[in-house]
C-alpha positions as CSV (number, residue, x, y, z in Angstrom):
1,X,125.8,126.7,69.7
2,X,123.3,125.3,67.2
3,X,121.0,122.6,68.2
4,X,120.8,119.4,66.1
5,X,117.6,119.8,64.0
6,X,115.0,117.3,65.2
7,X,114.3,116.2,61.7
8,X,117.8,114.9,61.4
9,X,117.8,112.8,64.5
10,X,117.3,109.0,64.1
11,X,115.0,107.4,66.5
12,X,117.1,104.5,68.0
13,X,116.4,102.0,70.8
14,X,119.3,102.4,73.2
15,X,120.1,102.2,76.8
16,X,122.3,104.0,79.4
17,X,124.5,101.5,81.3
18,X,124.1,101.7,85.1
19,X,126.2,98.7,86.0
20,X,129.7,98.8,87.6
21,X,132.7,98.9,85.2
22,X,133.6,95.5,83.8
23,X,130.0,94.0,84.0
24,X,129.2,92.4,80.7
25,X,125.3,92.2,80.9
26,X,122.8,94.8,81.9
27,X,119.3,94.1,83.1
28,X,116.8,94.6,80.3
29,X,114.8,96.8,82.6
30,X,117.8,99.4,82.1
31,X,116.9,99.7,78.5
32,X,115.3,103.1,77.5
33,X,113.8,104.4,74.3
34,X,115.6,107.6,73.3
35,X,115.8,109.9,70.2
36,X,119.5,110.1,69.7
37,X,121.9,111.1,66.9
38,X,123.7,107.8,65.9
39,X,127.5,108.0,66.2
40,X,127.7,104.2,67.0
41,X,126.4,102.1,64.2
42,X,128.3,100.7,61.2
43,X,125.7,102.0,58.7
44,X,128.6,104.0,57.1
45,X,126.8,105.1,53.9
46,X,123.3,105.5,55.5
47,X,122.0,102.8,53.2
48,X,119.9,101.0,55.8
49,X,117.2,103.6,55.3
50,X,117.7,104.1,51.6
51,X,114.4,103.8,49.7
52,X,115.9,101.7,46.9
53,X,117.0,99.0,49.4
54,X,113.7,99.1,51.1
55,X,111.8,98.8,48.0
56,X,114.0,96.0,46.6
57,X,113.5,94.0,49.9
58,X,109.8,94.7,49.9
59,X,109.2,93.5,46.3
60,X,111.2,90.3,46.9
61,X,109.5,89.6,50.2
62,X,106.1,89.9,48.5
63,X,107.2,87.7,45.5
64,X,109.2,85.1,47.4
65,X,108.3,85.4,51.1
66,X,110.3,86.6,54.1
67,X,112.6,83.6,54.7
68,X,114.3,81.1,52.4
69,X,112.6,78.2,54.2
70,X,115.7,75.9,54.0
71,X,119.3,75.6,53.4
72,X,120.9,76.3,50.1
73,X,121.4,72.6,49.3
74,X,117.7,71.8,50.0
75,X,115.0,74.4,49.1
76,X,116.7,77.6,50.1
77,X,118.6,78.6,47.0
78,X,116.9,81.3,45.0
79,X,117.8,83.3,41.7
80,X,118.5,86.4,43.8
81,X,121.2,84.5,45.8
82,X,122.9,83.5,42.6
83,X,122.6,86.9,41.1
84,X,124.1,88.5,44.2
85,X,127.0,86.0,44.2
86,X,127.7,86.6,40.5
87,X,127.8,90.4,40.8
88,X,130.1,90.3,43.8
89,X,132.4,87.7,42.2
90,X,132.8,90.1,39.2
91,X,133.1,93.2,41.3
92,X,135.8,91.8,43.6
93,X,137.5,89.7,40.9
94,X,137.1,86.4,42.7
95,X,136.2,83.1,41.1
96,X,133.6,82.1,43.7
97,X,131.3,83.9,46.2
98,X,129.1,82.2,48.6
99,X,126.5,83.8,50.8
100,X,125.9,83.3,54.6
101,X,123.2,84.5,57.1
102,X,125.8,86.2,59.2
103,X,129.4,87.4,59.3
104,X,130.1,85.2,62.3
105,X,129.1,82.0,60.2
106,X,131.1,83.3,57.3
107,X,134.2,83.5,59.4
108,X,133.6,80.2,61.1
109,X,133.4,78.7,57.6
110,X,136.4,80.5,56.3
111,X,138.8,79.3,59.0
112,X,137.5,75.6,59.2
113,X,137.8,75.5,55.3
114,X,141.4,76.6,55.3
115,X,142.7,75.0,58.5
116,X,142.7,71.8,60.4
117,X,144.3,70.5,63.6
118,X,147.8,70.3,61.8
119,X,147.6,73.9,60.3
120,X,149.9,76.5,61.8
121,X,147.7,79.6,62.1
122,X,149.3,83.0,62.6
123,X,146.7,85.7,63.4
124,X,146.8,89.3,64.4
125,X,146.2,89.7,68.1
126,X,143.1,91.9,67.6
127,X,141.2,89.7,65.1
128,X,137.5,89.4,65.6
129,X,136.0,86.9,68.0
130,X,134.4,85.0,65.3
131,X,137.7,84.2,63.7
132,X,139.0,82.9,67.0
133,X,136.1,80.6,67.3
134,X,136.8,79.3,63.9
135,X,140.4,78.7,64.8
136,X,139.3,76.8,67.9
137,X,136.8,74.8,65.9
138,X,139.4,73.8,63.4
139,X,141.8,72.6,66.1
140,X,144.6,74.4,64.5
141,X,147.8,75.5,66.2
142,X,147.5,79.3,67.0
143,X,150.3,81.9,67.2
144,X,149.4,85.5,67.5
145,X,151.5,88.4,66.2
146,X,151.5,91.9,67.6
147,X,148.9,94.1,66.0
148,X,149.8,95.2,62.5
149,X,153.5,94.1,63.2
150,X,155.0,92.8,60.0
151,X,158.3,91.8,61.5
152,X,156.6,89.9,64.2
153,X,154.4,88.1,61.6
154,X,157.5,87.1,59.6
155,X,159.2,85.8,62.7
156,X,156.2,83.6,63.6
157,X,155.9,82.3,60.0
158,X,159.5,81.2,60.1
159,X,159.0,79.5,63.5
160,X,155.8,77.7,62.2
161,X,157.7,76.5,59.1
162,X,160.6,75.2,61.2
163,X,158.2,73.4,63.6
164,X,155.9,72.1,60.8
165,X,157.8,72.1,57.6
166,X,155.2,70.0,55.7
167,X,152.2,72.2,56.7
168,X,151.0,75.3,54.8
169,X,150.6,78.2,57.3
170,X,147.5,80.3,57.4
171,X,147.7,84.0,58.1
172,X,144.6,85.7,59.4
173,X,144.1,89.6,59.7
174,X,141.5,92.3,59.1
175,X,141.6,95.1,56.5
176,X,140.0,97.5,59.1
177,X,139.9,96.4,62.7
178,X,136.5,97.2,64.2
179,X,137.6,98.5,67.6
180,X,140.8,100.2,66.5
181,X,139.9,101.7,63.1
182,X,143.4,100.8,61.9
183,X,144.6,98.9,58.9
184,X,147.5,96.6,58.2
185,X,150.0,96.9,55.3
186,X,148.2,94.3,53.2
187,X,150.6,94.7,50.3
188,X,153.5,93.7,52.6
189,X,151.5,90.9,54.2
190,X,150.5,89.5,50.9
191,X,154.2,89.6,49.8
192,X,155.3,87.7,53.0
193,X,152.6,85.0,52.4
194,X,153.7,84.7,48.8
195,X,157.3,84.4,49.7
196,X,156.7,81.7,52.4
197,X,153.8,79.9,50.5
198,X,151.3,80.8,53.3
199,X,147.6,81.1,52.7
200,X,146.0,84.5,53.6
201,X,142.4,85.2,55.0
202,X,141.4,88.7,55.4
203,X,138.2,90.0,57.1
204,X,137.0,92.9,54.9
205,X,133.8,93.5,56.9
206,X,134.6,97.1,57.8
207,X,136.2,98.2,54.5
208,X,133.8,96.9,51.8
209,X,131.8,99.8,50.3
210,X,134.0,102.4,52.0
211,X,137.7,101.7,51.5
212,X,139.8,100.8,48.5
213,X,139.4,101.2,44.8
214,X,135.7,102.3,44.3
215,X,134.8,100.7,47.7
216,X,136.1,97.2,46.8
217,X,138.0,96.9,50.0
218,X,141.7,96.9,50.7
219,X,142.5,93.6,49.2
220,X,141.3,94.6,45.8
221,X,144.2,95.0,43.4
222,X,146.9,93.6,45.6
223,X,149.9,92.3,43.7
224,X,149.8,89.0,45.4
225,X,146.3,87.4,45.5
226,X,144.5,86.7,48.9
227,X,143.3,83.2,49.4
228,X,139.9,84.2,50.9
229,X,138.1,87.3,52.1
230,X,135.0,87.6,54.2
231,X,132.5,90.5,54.0
232,X,129.2,91.6,55.4
233,X,126.1,93.3,54.3
234,X,125.3,94.6,57.8
235,X,127.7,97.5,57.6
236,X,128.3,99.8,54.5
237,X,125.6,97.7,52.6
238,X,123.0,98.7,55.1
239,X,121.3,95.3,55.4
240,X,122.2,91.9,56.8
241,X,124.1,88.7,55.9
242,X,127.6,88.0,54.7
243,X,129.8,86.2,52.1
244,X,133.1,84.6,51.4
245,X,135.0,85.3,48.2
246,X,137.7,82.8,47.1
247,X,138.8,80.4,44.3
248,X,136.6,77.8,42.7
249,X,138.5,75.1,44.5
250,X,137.9,76.5,48.0
251,X,134.4,77.6,47.1
252,X,133.5,73.9,46.1
253,X,135.2,72.8,49.3
254,X,132.9,75.0,51.3
255,X,129.8,73.7,49.5
256,X,130.8,70.1,50.1
257,X,132.2,70.2,53.6
258,X,131.3,73.4,55.6
259,X,128.6,72.9,58.1
260,X,128.3,76.6,58.6
261,X,127.2,76.8,55.0
262,X,125.4,73.4,54.4
263,X,123.4,73.2,57.6
264,X,121.8,76.6,58.0
265,X,118.7,78.4,56.5
266,X,119.8,80.3,53.5
267,X,120.1,84.1,53.7
268,X,116.6,85.7,53.6
269,X,115.8,86.7,50.0
270,X,114.8,90.2,50.9
271,X,118.1,90.7,52.5
272,X,119.8,89.4,49.3
273,X,117.8,91.7,47.2
274,X,118.7,94.7,49.4
275,X,122.4,93.8,49.3
276,X,122.3,93.5,45.4
277,X,120.6,97.0,45.3
278,X,123.2,98.4,47.8
279,X,126.1,97.0,45.5
280,X,124.5,98.8,42.5
281,X,124.4,102.1,44.4
282,X,128.0,101.7,45.6
283,X,129.1,100.9,42.1
284,X,127.2,103.9,40.7
285,X,128.6,106.2,43.4
286,X,132.3,105.6,43.5
287,X,133.0,108.9,45.3
288,X,131.0,107.9,48.4
289,X,133.9,106.1,50.0
290,X,136.5,108.8,49.4
291,X,134.1,111.6,50.7
292,X,133.7,109.4,53.9
293,X,137.4,108.9,54.4
294,X,137.9,112.6,53.9
295,X,135.2,113.4,56.5
296,X,136.7,110.8,58.8
297,X,140.1,112.4,58.5
298,X,138.8,115.8,59.5
299,X,137.0,114.4,62.6
300,X,140.1,112.4,63.6
301,X,142.5,115.3,63.2
302,X,140.1,117.7,65.0
303,X,139.7,115.4,68.0
304,X,143.5,115.1,68.2
305,X,143.9,118.9,68.0
306,X,141.6,119.2,71.0
307,X,143.8,116.9,73.0
308,X,141.9,113.6,72.8
309,X,143.7,110.2,72.6
310,X,142.5,108.9,69.2
311,X,143.9,105.9,67.4
312,X,145.5,106.6,64.0
313,X,143.8,105.3,60.9
314,X,141.9,106.1,57.7
315,X,138.5,104.4,58.3
316,X,135.3,105.9,59.7
317,X,136.0,104.2,63.0
318,X,137.4,106.6,65.5
319,X,138.3,105.1,68.9
320,X,138.5,107.8,71.5
321,X,140.5,106.1,74.3
322,X,139.7,107.2,77.7
323,X,141.5,104.4,79.7
324,X,139.1,103.6,82.5
325,X,135.8,101.8,82.3
326,X,134.2,104.5,84.7
327,X,135.3,107.5,82.6
328,X,134.1,105.8,79.3
329,X,130.7,105.0,80.8
330,X,130.5,108.4,82.2
331,X,131.1,110.1,79.0
332,X,128.7,107.8,77.1
333,X,126.0,108.8,79.7
334,X,126.8,112.5,79.4
335,X,126.6,112.4,75.5
336,X,123.4,110.5,75.6
337,X,121.8,113.0,78.0
338,X,122.7,115.5,75.3
339,X,121.2,113.6,72.4
340,X,124.3,111.8,71.1
341,X,124.8,108.0,71.0
342,X,128.3,106.7,71.1
343,X,128.9,103.5,73.1
344,X,131.6,102.8,75.7
345,X,133.7,99.8,74.7
346,X,135.2,98.0,77.6
347,X,137.2,94.8,78.5
348,X,137.1,92.0,77.4
349,X,136.3,93.6,73.9
350,X,139.4,95.7,74.3
351,X,142.4,95.3,76.6
352,X,142.4,96.4,80.2
353,X,143.2,100.2,80.6
354,X,142.0,101.0,77.0
355,X,138.3,101.5,77.4
356,X,137.0,103.9,74.9
357,X,134.2,105.6,73.0
358,X,133.8,104.1,69.6
359,X,132.9,107.0,67.4
360,X,131.6,106.1,63.9
361,X,131.5,108.8,61.1
362,X,128.8,108.4,58.4
363,X,128.2,110.1,55.1
364,X,124.7,111.2,56.1
365,X,125.6,113.0,59.4
366,X,124.6,116.7,59.6
367,X,127.5,119.1,59.2
368,X,127.4,120.6,62.7
369,X,127.6,117.2,64.5
370,X,131.4,117.4,65.1
371,X,131.0,120.8,66.7
372,X,128.2,119.4,68.9
373,X,130.4,116.4,69.9
374,X,133.3,118.5,70.9
375,X,131.1,120.7,72.9
376,X,129.4,117.9,74.9
377,X,132.6,116.0,75.3
378,X,133.7,118.9,77.4
379,X,137.3,119.7,78.5
380,X,139.7,116.9,78.4
381,X,140.5,115.7,81.9
């Protein structure tokens, strides 16, 4: 068995959990510094360490400073923000794009823009916590459909329209679910929303740069347009920050009414510059996403062949479901002891009895890593 070359191992700060299963917080003293091969981060294309992004951020930081110093409506708006918004708007074919410091803020703004206390919201049961916080903040009436279940979604839309015939429903889903690696049939969901005159909000955080036509995400090119998408720069784009893409109407509504946009310091200019450079690289390398999907498919099928319970999907996220908290933590610790980082995901992040290792495939992983992973996973219990 080959050893992973030391030159290919990223130095990462991580920790080995020693708490009992179900505990949410570990003492800071449990943290350790380790040199581990990263199979946990969302840096799908390896752009977080790309010299072009680092140089773009460095140049902007020297020219404009580290932070924006104010909100977009005060002193925080810079030419780099406008350039990034324009490029994203053209790339994704949306009229309006607005930047946010974080994906959590972007999702909060998205939901509170599209929904109020009278709005029926029908959301996938596995949507991100930030979207649920947005729904709560809006005061909307929430119904949750079974994960990726089109029939259940249609049933709940009909119920909502019967209960509130004068209110336009809002459907919320994700293009790639972060703990499942699965994707819905967005073509059918879009068709449903069009037929019932419902709005559609899709979180594209884990698909942009990787999935869809030239990495444009799974909403790009749909027959029925999506009302709004959210995306982040902290995953395939290798940096930080987020955005919303929508119509001019809703874009202006966000600017005029959204506290999550109006009352926060603008995205740091160096991060905006890095995101713009990442976008250029993704546009110049349309094969990156397809190559990663092919690699992910190989990993997924190989793990299944070796008897592991793996969720079906096409994304780089491969959940290896072990069931119990104890077994998941044990496997994480064993892998870390052998130089591989993949984190145990436990309730309440995932349902009881479905604790798992969340394995993330990246373009810049060494070729022999899958073999190493299978070896150190050991025999399936």
